[in-house]
N, C-alpha and C positions, 0 to 999 in steps of 0.2 A: 484182488488188492491195485493199488494204485499206482499208476505208471511211478512218480516218484520213489515210492518203496519196491519198484520192481526192480529200478536202475544204480538203486542203494545196494540190493540182492545179486547183480548182475558184479559191481563194482569190488565186493565183499568176496566175492567166489573169486573172482578175478587176480584176488592176491592171491590165494592159493597156491593159484597155479605156480609150479615153478618158471625164473627167467627164463632158465634153458629153452625149457620149454614154448617162451614168447621170442625170440629170437627173430629178429626178419620180420616183425608184424607190429604195423602202426598202433594199431587198439583195435576193441570193441567200443561197438556204436550201437547203442540202441535206440532204437528208432519208435513209435508209439502207435503206427499206424499198423495192421495184420498187412498181408504183403501173401495172397491166394496162388497154393498151383497153376502153374498156367495149363491148362486145358483139364482139370481136374476139381469137377463143383464139388466143395465141402473138406478140402480138404488144403491145409494152411502151411506155408513156409514160417519156422519158427529162427529159424537161421540160415547164414550163408557164409561163404568165405567167400572173400570179394580178394582175387587173383589176379592181377594187371596182365599176366600173361610173358608170351618172350614178346622182345623187342619188335618192332615192324618195319617196314620197309622208310615208313615216316619218324622214324626216329625213336620208337618204343615209348613203353611204358613208365621207366623206373622210375619215375618222378611220384605217381599212384600210388603204390606200396601197397603192403597185403593188410586186409582186413576183415573182422569178425562182423557180422552185422546179426541182430540180435531185434525180433519185432515184438515187441510189447500186445500189440492187435493181436497179432497171431495166436498168443498165448492167452487170450482173454476169447476167444474164438475154441480153444479145447478144453479149456478152466472148465469143470465139471465140478459137482459135488466129491468131497477127499482130496480135489489137486491138488497133488503135491509138488509146489511150486518151488522148491529147493531145488528139490529131483530132479524136474523136469528142464531147468536152467545149466546146473551140472551139468548132463546129459549135455546137453543143445552145445552147451560153449566145448566140452572136452570134444562133442563130433566135428566142431568146426576147427576143435584146434588140428584135430586128426587128420585132417584136410590140408591146413598147412603146411606140419610137419613132412606130408607125403610131396605135398610140392615141393618141400623146398629138398626131399631126397630124388624127386623127381619122375615122384610114382602116383600114379591113380586108382590103385585099388580102392578105395571108399570110395570115390568118383562111381569107378563101376559099380558097385556093387549099390550106390542109390541109384543108376539108373535103371538097375535090373527091378528096384523095388516098385520105382516111376513104373516101369513097363507092367509089374504087378497087377498094382492098381490100376491101370487103363486096362486091363484086360477082367477084371471085374474085382476089385474089392485087396485087402492083404493081402491072402494068401496066394490072387492071380487066379479063384476060383469064382463063379459065376453063380 
């Protein structure tokens, strides 16, 4: 899949998300590069939720807004024979959207789940068994 076709797919799927779920979100950004997961060789970050966090003593971050980023190059890295681009993009969008909604609700359940999953990879693979 080309970068341009990927962007079109993301735009089409994003249009299917109800507006109520997008509240407080500045948008979805698609980057052409791959984003490796720090400290995990061969593991790629497909997307991430970018939240400026709470205001700081230096005046806060309220003008930065909340965003979802998707990394086309990372999708290319994991795409193999029979890769379902639409299903993977949809799953990634929904995952990052859940981060957004939990952030608005003051929750971090998915953050904790992601951290446990990364810890399992660091200990020896997807199941944590080496």
